[in-house]
C-alpha positions as CSV (number, residue, x, y, z in Angstrom):
1,M,-51.9,31.5,-51.5
2,S,-48.9,31.2,-49.7
3,S,-45.4,30.7,-51.2
4,Y,-43.0,28.3,-49.8
5,Q,-39.5,29.6,-49.0
6,P,-36.6,27.6,-48.3
7,A,-35.4,27.9,-45.0
8,Q,-31.9,30.0,-44.7
9,L,-29.2,29.6,-42.3
10,S,-28.4,32.4,-40.4
11,P,-24.6,33.9,-40.0
12,Q,-24.5,32.6,-36.3
13,D,-25.4,28.9,-37.1
14,P,-22.6,26.6,-36.0
15,A,-22.9,24.5,-39.2
16,M,-22.2,27.6,-41.5
17,Q,-19.5,28.8,-39.3
18,Q,-17.9,25.6,-39.3
19,Q,-18.0,25.3,-43.1
20,Q,-16.5,29.0,-43.6
21,Q,-13.8,28.2,-41.3
22,Q,-12.7,25.0,-43.4
23,Q,-13.0,27.0,-46.7
24,N,-11.2,30.0,-45.2
25,M,-8.2,27.9,-43.5
26,F,-6.1,28.3,-46.6
27,Q,-7.5,31.8,-48.0
28,V,-6.6,33.3,-44.5
29,S,-2.9,31.5,-44.5
30,S,-0.1,33.4,-45.1
31,H,1.7,30.2,-46.6
32,P,-1.3,28.3,-48.1
33,I,1.4,26.1,-50.1
34,A,3.3,25.2,-47.2
35,L,0.0,24.4,-45.0
36,L,-1.3,22.2,-48.0
37,F,1.7,20.0,-47.7
38,L,2.0,19.7,-44.1
39,I,-1.7,18.3,-44.1
40,L,-1.1,16.3,-47.4
41,F,1.9,14.4,-46.4
42,K,0.6,13.2,-43.1
43,S,-2.8,12.4,-44.5
44,G,-1.3,10.7,-47.1
45,A,1.0,8.6,-44.5
46,L,-2.2,7.8,-42.7
47,A,-4.1,6.8,-45.9
48,L,-1.5,4.4,-47.2
49,Y,-1.3,2.7,-43.8
50,L,-5.0,2.3,-43.3
51,L,-6.1,1.5,-46.9
52,G,-3.1,0.2,-48.5
53,N,-4.5,-3.5,-48.5
54,F,-7.5,-2.5,-50.7
55,F,-5.2,-2.1,-53.7
56,T,-2.1,-4.5,-53.1
57,D,-1.4,-7.3,-50.9
58,N,2.2,-6.5,-51.1
59,F,3.3,-5.5,-47.9
60,I,6.9,-4.7,-48.9
61,L,5.4,-2.1,-51.5
62,I,3.2,-0.4,-48.9
63,F,6.0,-0.4,-46.4
64,V,8.6,1.2,-48.4
65,I,6.0,3.8,-50.0
66,C,4.8,4.7,-46.6
67,V,8.1,5.0,-44.8
68,L,9.3,7.5,-47.8
69,T,6.4,9.5,-47.4
70,L,6.8,9.6,-43.8
71,A,10.2,10.8,-44.6
72,V,9.6,13.2,-46.6
73,D,7.0,14.7,-44.3
74,F,9.7,14.9,-41.6
75,W,11.9,16.5,-43.6
76,T,9.3,18.9,-45.1
77,V,8.1,20.0,-41.2
78,K,11.7,20.3,-39.9
79,N,13.0,22.5,-42.6
80,I,10.0,24.3,-44.6
81,S,6.6,24.1,-42.8
82,G,8.0,25.3,-39.4
83,R,10.2,27.7,-40.8
84,L,7.2,29.3,-43.0
85,L,4.2,28.7,-40.4
86,V,5.8,29.3,-37.1
87,G,9.2,30.9,-37.8
88,L,11.2,28.2,-36.0
89,R,13.6,25.6,-37.5
90,W,16.1,23.0,-35.8
91,W,18.6,20.5,-36.4
92,N,20.9,18.4,-34.5
93,E,24.7,18.1,-35.3
94,V,27.2,15.5,-33.8
95,N,30.3,16.9,-32.7
96,E,33.8,15.5,-33.3
97,D,33.7,14.0,-29.8
98,G,30.3,12.1,-30.4
99,T,28.1,14.4,-28.6
100,N,25.0,15.9,-30.2
101,Q,24.6,19.6,-30.4
102,W,21.0,21.1,-30.7
103,I,20.9,24.2,-32.9
104,F,17.8,26.4,-33.1
105,E,16.4,29.4,-35.4
106,S,13.8,31.4,-34.8
107,R,12.2,34.5,-35.8
108,E,12.9,38.0,-34.5
109,Q,10.7,39.7,-31.9
110,G,8.9,42.0,-34.1
111,A,8.1,39.5,-37.0
112,G,4.5,38.8,-37.2
113,I,3.1,35.3,-37.3
114,N,-0.1,34.3,-38.8
115,A,-2.2,32.9,-36.0
116,S,-4.2,30.5,-38.2
117,D,-1.1,28.8,-39.3
118,S,0.5,28.7,-35.8
119,R,-2.5,27.4,-34.4
120,I,-3.0,24.7,-36.9
121,F,0.6,23.8,-37.2
122,W,1.0,23.1,-33.5
123,M,-2.5,21.0,-33.4
124,V,-0.8,19.0,-36.1
125,L,2.3,18.7,-34.4
126,Y,0.7,17.5,-31.6
127,G,-2.1,15.3,-32.9
128,T,0.3,13.2,-35.3
129,P,2.1,11.4,-32.6
130,V,-0.8,10.8,-30.7
131,V,-2.7,9.3,-33.8
132,W,0.3,6.6,-34.6
133,S,0.5,6.0,-30.9
134,L,-3.0,4.9,-30.9
135,L,-2.5,2.8,-34.1
136,A,0.6,1.4,-32.7
137,I,-1.8,-0.2,-29.6
138,V,-4.2,-1.5,-32.1
139,A,-1.7,-3.2,-34.2
140,F,0.2,-4.6,-31.1
141,F,-3.0,-6.3,-29.7
142,S,-4.2,-7.4,-33.1
143,L,-0.8,-9.1,-33.4
144,R,-0.1,-7.1,-36.9
145,F,3.6,-6.7,-36.1
146,Q,4.6,-6.2,-39.4
147,W,2.4,-3.4,-39.7
148,L,3.8,-2.2,-36.3
149,L,7.2,-1.2,-37.8
150,I,5.5,1.1,-39.9
151,V,3.9,2.4,-36.8
152,I,7.0,2.8,-34.7
153,I,9.1,4.5,-37.6
154,A,5.9,7.2,-37.7
155,V,6.0,7.6,-33.8
156,L,9.7,8.1,-33.8
157,L,9.9,10.8,-36.5
158,S,6.6,12.8,-35.6
159,A,8.0,12.5,-31.8
160,A,11.5,13.9,-33.0
161,N,9.7,16.8,-34.8
162,L,7.5,17.8,-31.9
163,I,10.8,17.2,-29.3
164,G,12.7,19.6,-31.6
165,Y,10.1,22.4,-32.1
166,Q,9.3,22.3,-28.2
167,R,12.9,23.0,-27.4
168,C,13.3,25.3,-30.3
169,D,10.0,27.1,-29.2
170,K,11.1,27.5,-25.7
171,D,14.5,28.5,-26.6
172,Q,12.9,31.6,-28.6
173,K,10.9,32.6,-25.4
174,Q,14.3,32.4,-23.1
175,R,16.0,34.7,-25.6
176,W,13.1,37.2,-26.0
177,N,12.8,37.4,-22.2
178,Q,16.6,37.9,-21.8
179,I,16.2,40.8,-24.5
180,A,13.2,42.1,-22.6
181,S,15.2,42.0,-19.4
182,G,18.3,43.7,-20.9
183,S,16.5,46.2,-22.5
184,S,14.5,47.0,-19.3
185,S,17.9,47.0,-17.4
186,S,19.3,49.3,-19.8
187,F,16.5,51.8,-19.7
188,M,16.6,51.9,-15.9
189,G,20.4,52.3,-16.0
190,N,20.1,55.4,-18.4
191,M,17.3,57.0,-16.4
192,M,19.4,56.6,-13.2
193,S,22.6,57.9,-14.7
194,G,20.6,60.7,-16.3
195,F,19.0,61.6,-12.9
196,M,22.3,61.5,-11.2
197,S,24.1,63.8,-13.9
198,N,21.3,66.3,-13.6
199,A,21.5,66.5,-9.8
200,I,25.2,67.2,-9.9
201,T,25.2,69.9,-12.5
202,S,22.1,71.5,-10.9
203,G,24.0,71.0,-7.5
204,V,27.2,72.8,-8.9
205,V,25.3,75.7,-11.0
206,G,23.7,76.4,-7.5
207,R,26.5,77.0,-5.7
208,L,28.0,79.1,-8.1
209,F,25.2,81.2,-7.7
210,T,24.7,81.3,-3.8
211,R,28.2,81.6,-2.5
212,G,31.3,82.9,-3.4
């Protein structure tokens, strides 16, 4: 008499691999709380925009809560999430003459960054303005101009963070390249200096022993 055994998923099954990745996203993170709030605030703002009408017809209330959530998300990503997840931080200062000055902070070259945290951070950073831009197109063609105000604010804030971190990352790479090129030049200079010193010294010593 044959007994029935349920089918088992192999370790190579794509569904199991996807499930493990979803379960391990926070487990493999070096800063799971920062990663959680990175996703929480962005998804919360989207949920308020898309599902707010199911709970209340008061547009002003939805507008205020959604904009506050977007503002908190902007501040958190700019000051906390980027610093912890990718080792970057940026801000913009207005000088006395009215000009803007970009200021960037970045980790040292030897400091390691969690690859999973970095990948998720940049995916979310690039994906957020894209999603809000698509919602802006939908709101415009459906003549929902009140809701378009929320979307415009979301696009501006997410795009500002994206541009800021792009410039910060570029500044970091340029600084690392300068350090690398400076170290290489210093190494070559020291090597040539040592070679010349040895040549001069050996020449002087050789003359002392060959001729009077």
